[in-house]
Structures are given as C-alpha cells and as structure tokens.
N, C-alpha and C positions, 0 to 999 in steps of 0.2 A: 658936140661934146656931151650934151645932155643925153642924146640918143645913145652914145656909147655907154654911158653909165646905166641907162635903163636896160640896155640889152644885157650888160653884165649882171645886173640885179635879177633879171628874168632867168638867166641861165643858172645862176647860183640857186635861185629858189626851186627851179626845176630839178636841179641835182639833188637837193635835199629831199623833195617830195618823192623822187624815184628811189632814193636811198632808203626811205622809211620801210617799204615792202621788204627790201633785201635784209635789213637789219631785223625786222620782225621775224622773217623766215629763218634767219640764222639763229636767232634767240630760241625759236620753236625747236629747231633741230637739237640745240644743246640741251634744252629741257627734256626733250624726249630721251636723249642719251643718258642723261642723269637719272631718269626714271628707270631706264633699263638697268643701269647700274644697281639702283636700289632693289631691283627684282632679282639680282644675281646674275644677270646676263653680261658677265664680264667679257666674254670671248667676242661677242658682237661689238661691244664698245671699243675693244682694242683693235678690232679689225678696221673700224671706221676712222680711228685716230690719225693714222698717217696722211690720209687725203685731207682731213680737216686742218692738220698742222701746216700742210703745204699750202692750202688755200687761205687759211686765216693764222698765220704764224704769230701774230701779236695780240690776237683777240683774247681778252680775259676769260670768256667763257670756255674757249678751247683749252686754254691753259688749266682752268678749273677741272675740266674733264680729264686732262692728262694726270693731274695731281691725284684725283680720286682712284684711279686704277694703278698707280705706282705701288709696288710692293715695298719700296724703301720709304719709310715714314719720315725720315729726315729730309729727303729730297722733296717730298710732298709738302712739307712744312715750308720749305723755302719758297716754293711756288705760291702757297697761300699768302705768305708775307708779301710777295712781289704783287700779287693782285690787289691786296689792301693798300699798299704804299703807292703803286703806280696808277691804279685805276679805282680810286676811292668812290667815285660817282657811278661805277658800273653796277648793274643790277646783280652781278655776281659777287661783289665785294663783301656784303654781309654774309653770303653763303660761305665764302672763304674764311671769314673771321670766325663763324660758328664752328668750322672744321678745326680751326686753330685751338679753340677752346676745348673741343673734344680731346684733341691730342694732349694738351697740358693735363686735362683731368685724368685720362686714362694712364698717362705716364706717372701720375702721382705728384706732379708739381703743382700742388693746390694753391700755393701762394701766388704763383705765376697766373693761374687760371683765374683766381679772384681778381687780380689786379687788371687783367685783360678784359674781364667781364664789365668792370666799371667803365673802361674805355669804350667797349662795345655799346653799352647803353648811351653814352654820350654821343657817339658818332652815328649810330643807327637806332634811334629811340622807337621807330615804327617797324622795325625788322620783324618778320614772321618767325625768325629763329631766336628771338630774345627769350621767350618763355622757356624753350627747350634748353637754351644755354644756361639760364639760371638754375634749372632743375639739375643739370649735369654737374655744374660746379657745386651746388649744395650737397649733392649726393657724394661727390668726391671728398668734400670736407668731412662729411659724416663718416665715411669709410676711414679716412686718416685718423679722425679722432678715436674711433673704435679700435684701430690697430694700436695706436699709442697707448690707450687704456689697457688693452690686452697685455702689452709688453710690460707695462708698469705692474700689472697685477702678477705676472709670471715672476718678475724680479722680486717683488715683495714676498711671494710664496717661497721662492728659493731661500731668501734671507731667513724666513721664519722656520724652515725645515732644515737649514744648514746645522749640522752637529757642531756644538761648541767645544772648543778645546778646553781641556782640564786646566784649571788655574794653576800656574806654576808658582809655588811658594818656596821659600828657603832655597832659591836658585842654586847657590853653591855654598856648601859649608867648607870653610878654609881648613885645609889640613897642611901641616908643615911637611915639605917634601923631606924624604929620608936621605941621609948621607949615603955615600958609596960604601962606607965602612959597614953600614947596617945590613947590606946586601951580601957581604962576604960570607963565604962558606954556607949559603943558603941556597934555595931553589934558584935555578937559573931562568926562570920564566918571569917576564916583566910585561906590564901593560901601562897605558896612560889614562889616568882619570881625568875626564873633562867636565865633570859635573856630578853633584850629589843632591839627591832630592828626598823630601819627606814622604812622597807617595809614588808608588810604582807607575801610576798613570802619567804623572809629570815626567818621569824618567823615560817613559816609552815615547813621548812627544819629542824629547831631545834626541833619543836614539834614532828616530826616523830621519832627523835632519842630516845626520852623519851617514846613514845608510844610503841616502840620495846621493851623497858624494862619493859613493862606492868605497867607504871605509869599513873595515871589519869592526863592527861595534857590537857590544853586549851590555847587559845590566847585571850587576852583582850586588847582593845584599851585604851591607856592612853595618856595624854597630858603632855608633859615635856618642860618647858620653852616656852609654847605656840605652840609647834610642836607636831603633832600626832605621836605616837609611838605605837608599837605592842609588848605587853609583853607576854612571854611564862610563864605560871604559872602551878604549880602542887598542886593538892589536894584541899580539902575544909574542913578545920578543925574547930571544934566547940569551941576550947579553945586555949588560948595562949600556955599553956603547951603542948598540943598535937602537935601544930605547931613547937614548939622548938624541941621536940623529933623527928619529922619527918625531920627537917632541918638537923640534925646530919647524918641521913641516906642518904638523898638526896645529901648532900655535898660530900660524898664518891663516889656516883655514877656519879655525873655531873662534879667533879673536879672543882667546882665553889663555890661561896659564896652566897648561896640563901638568898633572903630578905623576911622577913615575913611582910605581909602587910594585912590590914583589907579590906575586900571586902564590 
C-alpha cells in the first residue's frame, strides 16, 4: 500500500517537473507574439493564432493574444474580463487588466477607469503595468476636465455675446373696440390689433412672434392720448364679418383679445 502511494507521488512529481519546461516554452511563445504585435506585425500574429487556439484553447495567454488582434474592441474587452475573472493568478491577468484600463480611458469613461485602477492596485500591487495605468488614467481625467472647461467657457461666451431683446413696456394699451355702427359707410378694410407699444423695437419683437406663425403682420403708428404708439396688426379684411371670424382664430393663437379696427 505504501509502495503504491510512493509510486503515485513520484509519477505526480515527474509530471509537474516535465510540465514546467512546456509551460515556460508556451509562455515564451506568447510573449514573442505579443512583442510582434507591439511592433506592428499583425499579419504574422493572426497567421499563428488558429494553431495556437487549437492547441491551447483555454490558455489565458492565447486568449490575450486573440483579444489584442481583434478589431472589435467590445469583444476584446469581454476576453480581457474573462482572463481577469477566470485566471486571476495567471501571469497574463495584470496585462489584461491594464488593457481594460486603456479601453475605459480612451473611450472617455474616466469614472470607470479610475474605479478599476483602484481595484488594479489592490489586486496586482507589484504589476509592471501599474505605473503606466496610473499615467493613462490621470491623462484621461486631465483631458476630460479640459473639455468640460472648454464647453463651459463657450457657453459663458455665448451668453455674454447673445443680443438682449428690448425691454417691452406698456405691453398693451387698452382701446375700446368700436361698434359695428362706427364702421358703417366707411372704408371696407379692417385689421386686428393684437398689441400696442411705446417703442417700435418692442413692437418688432411682438411682430416676429406672429410672423413665425405665418400670419400676415405689420406695424402701424397710432396716436393715443397725444402720444405716438406702435400697433401690431394682423390681416387686411374686406368686411366686418371676415374680421370677426378671423378674430376668433387669432384670439386662440395670441392668447389675447384682438381689437377690430378700421384702416
């Protein structure tokens, strides 16, 4: 019984010893291909990948190699996450984490990059990629802050240079609507007055509102109690009946009480 146990122990030990050269050779191959990738030799790496995936389908180093040559960044990120989660003790795990941080930083997701950098420091405090990761995330934050400041400055500049609308005073000077009898035997041209102002600038502002609604609008000078005013008028109707019909429609659009007057 003891002899069997000893035999099993020896066989297991030999298997481990023989496996070390294989693992070291495999890691060396992956490292060489990663160096080729960094030198821009993409074609050579892609050519070797199919055989490596067949021979080492679950190897984290081969998975990392596949991720770095993928043109689809989203798929590559999923592989990096898989390496970190499933093979945290692998020598390729911190490399995968570093590439994840690069992705978040380049994408502009700085909050995520900073959060993952904290985790990276905790999990791999001696990683050779830690310094580079810190620099990348710090640079991403600096760029994000600069962009935000630029946007804020532009908005402030736009506000400062935006033309101010003239102050509208004396919004409407009430005038009593004329009776139908006052229009009898006079001109057959009628309009709707929707506002009257002390300044022509204020009247122009109101006029533009109705022009945007595609209503025929103009400004006419009027004298009220001996003072010159500027009336905003809509339409040019040939009868009192048509003016009254138009008044009901305009009343809904201007939320005011249009005054029918004879031109």
